[in-house]
C-alpha positions as CSV (number, residue, x, y, z in Angstrom):
1,X,68.0,-26.4,-16.6
2,X,64.3,-26.2,-17.2
3,X,62.1,-29.2,-17.9
4,X,62.4,-28.9,-21.7
5,X,66.2,-28.7,-21.4
6,X,66.3,-31.9,-19.4
7,X,64.0,-33.6,-21.9
8,X,66.3,-32.5,-24.8
9,X,69.4,-33.8,-23.0
10,X,67.7,-37.2,-22.3
11,X,66.6,-37.4,-26.0
12,X,70.3,-37.0,-27.0
13,X,71.4,-39.6,-24.5
14,X,68.6,-42.1,-25.3
15,X,70.2,-43.7,-28.3
16,X,73.4,-44.3,-26.3
17,X,71.5,-45.7,-23.4
18,X,69.5,-48.0,-25.7
19,X,72.7,-49.3,-27.4
20,X,74.3,-49.9,-24.1
21,X,71.3,-51.8,-22.8
22,X,71.1,-53.8,-26.0
23,X,74.9,-54.7,-25.7
24,X,74.3,-55.8,-22.1
25,X,71.4,-58.0,-23.0
26,X,73.3,-59.5,-25.9
27,X,76.3,-60.2,-23.6
28,X,74.1,-61.8,-21.0
29,X,72.4,-64.0,-23.7
30,X,75.8,-65.1,-25.0
31,X,76.9,-66.1,-21.5
32,X,73.7,-68.0,-20.9
33,X,74.0,-69.8,-24.3
34,X,77.5,-70.9,-23.5
35,X,76.5,-72.1,-20.1
36,X,73.6,-74.1,-21.6
37,X,75.7,-75.6,-24.3
38,X,78.4,-76.5,-21.7
39,X,75.9,-78.3,-19.5
40,X,74.1,-80.0,-22.4
41,X,77.5,-81.3,-23.6
42,X,78.4,-82.6,-20.1
43,X,75.0,-84.4,-19.8
44,X,75.4,-86.0,-23.3
45,X,78.9,-87.2,-22.6
46,X,78.0,-88.3,-19.0
47,X,75.0,-90.4,-20.1
48,X,77.0,-91.9,-23.0
49,X,79.3,-93.3,-20.3
50,X,76.8,-94.3,-17.7
51,X,74.3,-95.9,-20.2
52,X,76.9,-98.1,-21.8
53,X,75.9,-101.7,-20.9
54,X,79.3,-103.0,-22.1
55,X,81.2,-101.2,-19.3
56,X,81.4,-102.5,-15.7
57,X,80.7,-99.9,-13.1
58,X,84.3,-99.4,-12.1
59,X,85.2,-98.4,-15.6
60,X,82.1,-96.1,-15.9
61,X,83.1,-94.5,-12.6
62,X,86.7,-93.9,-13.9
63,X,85.5,-92.4,-17.2
64,X,82.9,-90.3,-15.5
65,X,85.5,-88.9,-13.1
66,X,87.8,-88.2,-16.1
67,X,85.0,-86.2,-17.7
68,X,84.3,-84.1,-14.6
69,X,87.9,-83.5,-13.5
70,X,88.8,-80.7,-15.9
71,X,85.4,-78.9,-15.6
72,X,85.1,-78.7,-11.8
73,X,87.0,-77.1,-9.0
74,X,86.5,-79.6,-6.2
75,X,89.0,-78.0,-3.9
76,X,87.2,-74.6,-4.0
77,X,83.8,-76.3,-3.3
78,X,85.2,-78.5,-0.6
79,X,86.7,-75.5,1.3
80,X,83.3,-73.7,0.9
81,X,81.4,-76.6,2.5
82,X,83.9,-76.7,5.4
83,X,83.3,-73.1,6.2
84,X,85.2,-71.5,9.1
85,X,86.9,-74.8,9.9
86,X,89.0,-74.5,6.8
87,X,90.8,-71.5,8.3
88,X,92.4,-73.2,11.3
89,X,92.5,-77.0,10.7
90,X,95.9,-78.6,10.2
91,X,96.9,-78.7,6.5
92,X,97.1,-82.5,6.4
93,X,93.5,-82.8,7.6
94,X,92.4,-80.2,5.1
95,X,94.1,-82.2,2.3
96,X,92.5,-85.4,3.5
97,X,89.1,-83.7,3.6
98,X,89.5,-82.2,0.1
99,X,90.3,-85.7,-1.3
100,X,87.3,-87.3,0.6
101,X,85.0,-84.6,-0.6
102,X,86.3,-84.9,-4.2
103,X,85.5,-88.6,-4.2
104,X,82.0,-88.2,-2.6
105,X,81.0,-85.3,-4.9
106,X,81.8,-87.2,-8.1
107,X,79.8,-90.2,-6.9
108,X,76.9,-87.8,-6.1
109,X,77.0,-86.3,-9.6
110,X,77.1,-89.8,-11.1
111,X,74.1,-90.9,-9.0
112,X,72.0,-87.9,-10.1
113,X,72.8,-88.2,-13.8
114,X,72.3,-92.0,-13.7
115,X,69.0,-91.6,-11.9
116,X,67.4,-89.3,-14.5
117,X,68.6,-91.2,-17.6
118,X,67.4,-88.5,-20.0
119,X,67.9,-84.8,-19.3
120,X,67.2,-81.7,-21.5
121,X,68.5,-78.2,-20.9
122,X,65.7,-75.7,-21.4
123,X,66.7,-72.4,-20.0
124,X,69.1,-70.5,-17.8
125,X,69.2,-67.5,-15.4
126,X,72.2,-65.3,-15.0
127,X,72.8,-64.5,-11.3
128,X,75.8,-62.4,-12.0
129,X,78.3,-61.7,-14.9
130,X,80.1,-65.0,-14.4
131,X,77.5,-67.0,-12.4
132,X,74.7,-68.7,-14.4
133,X,72.1,-71.3,-13.3
134,X,71.2,-73.7,-16.1
135,X,67.8,-75.4,-15.8
136,X,67.3,-78.9,-17.1
137,X,64.4,-81.3,-16.9
138,X,64.1,-85.1,-16.9
139,X,62.5,-86.7,-20.0
140,X,60.4,-89.8,-20.0
141,X,61.1,-92.9,-22.0
142,X,59.6,-91.4,-25.1
143,X,61.9,-88.3,-24.9
144,X,59.2,-85.9,-23.7
145,X,58.9,-83.9,-20.5
146,X,55.9,-84.6,-18.3
147,X,54.1,-82.0,-16.2
148,X,55.7,-83.4,-13.0
149,X,59.2,-83.9,-14.5
150,X,62.1,-83.5,-12.1
151,X,64.1,-80.3,-12.5
152,X,67.9,-80.3,-12.1
153,X,69.7,-77.0,-12.0
154,X,73.4,-76.6,-12.7
155,X,75.5,-73.7,-11.4
156,X,78.1,-72.6,-13.9
157,X,80.8,-70.1,-13.2
158,X,82.8,-68.2,-15.8
159,X,80.7,-69.4,-18.7
160,X,82.2,-66.8,-21.1
161,X,85.8,-68.1,-20.8
162,X,86.5,-71.5,-19.2
163,X,83.2,-72.8,-17.7
164,X,83.3,-74.5,-14.3
165,X,80.5,-76.7,-13.1
166,X,80.1,-75.6,-9.5
167,X,77.0,-77.1,-7.9
168,X,73.9,-79.1,-8.6
169,X,70.3,-78.4,-7.4
170,X,68.1,-81.5,-7.1
171,X,64.5,-81.3,-6.0
172,X,65.0,-77.7,-4.8
173,X,68.1,-78.4,-2.8
174,X,71.6,-77.2,-3.7
175,X,74.1,-80.0,-2.8
176,X,77.0,-77.8,-1.7
177,X,74.8,-75.5,0.3
178,X,73.3,-78.4,2.2
179,X,76.7,-80.0,2.7
180,X,78.0,-76.8,4.4
181,X,75.1,-76.8,6.8
182,X,75.4,-80.6,7.5
183,X,79.2,-80.5,8.0
184,X,79.0,-77.5,10.4
185,X,76.4,-79.3,12.5
186,X,78.4,-82.5,12.4
187,X,81.5,-80.8,13.6
188,X,79.7,-78.8,16.3
189,X,78.2,-82.0,17.7
190,X,81.5,-83.8,17.7
191,X,83.9,-81.3,19.1
192,X,85.1,-79.9,15.7
193,X,87.0,-83.1,15.0
194,X,87.7,-83.1,11.3
195,X,89.0,-86.7,11.0
196,X,85.5,-87.9,12.1
197,X,83.9,-85.9,9.3
198,X,86.5,-87.3,6.8
199,X,85.7,-90.8,7.9
200,X,82.0,-90.1,7.4
201,X,82.5,-88.9,3.8
202,X,84.6,-91.9,2.9
203,X,82.0,-94.2,4.4
204,X,79.2,-92.5,2.5
205,X,81.2,-92.7,-0.8
206,X,81.9,-96.4,-0.3
207,X,78.2,-97.2,0.3
208,X,77.1,-95.1,-2.7
209,X,79.5,-96.7,-5.0
210,X,78.3,-100.1,-3.9
211,X,74.7,-99.1,-4.7
212,X,75.7,-97.8,-8.1
213,X,77.7,-100.9,-8.9
214,X,74.6,-103.0,-8.1
215,X,72.4,-100.7,-10.3
216,X,70.4,-99.4,-7.3
217,X,69.6,-95.9,-6.2
218,X,71.2,-94.9,-2.9
219,X,69.1,-93.2,-0.2
220,X,69.2,-89.4,-0.6
221,X,69.5,-87.2,2.4
222,X,69.2,-83.5,1.6
223,X,67.5,-80.4,3.1
224,X,65.7,-77.9,0.9
225,X,67.9,-74.9,0.8
226,X,67.2,-73.1,-2.5
227,X,69.9,-70.4,-2.8
228,X,73.4,-69.2,-1.8
């Protein structure tokens, strides 16, 4: 086929290519919009619970957990953070770890949302078909975003069907990614003894809940690991 023949063939295909590209862009935009709406709704409901002065902390914590339970998959995230250890540890230890991780993660999410007080979703980035990062920024007391406002990113899976809130990025650090690194190091230094890690998670959760009940911000220990 000569150059003109190829050009004519491309011209016939161009409308099909353009329509396909437009369809793909529209589908991506729809996924992003659903992910953004999903996170903004979670933020709104979460802050309504945490900012209610009439509720004691224990009740806030219970309601916040009830909000998160159906929109998260803590077992999946827990096993991810445990890495290779999840393949050969006794089943009873795995179940104990998943429970300890579950409780810690909900307290971590509560801390971060309580800390910012006001948060607005502004954009999102689709990493893959069913993997979207939603970007939100802290607002000041007047409801505006300052130049140096903290950014919190939310990883949303399966936004087009049943969205799952999978991870949180605070000050450039993804929580689950950092946890995986920290847990692997902890186990390596302590002879791969999972019960010791479980005790560590339980202890951290207890201390964090004590801080939150007192209206204080717990000390944050994270490493800056930006991506999966």
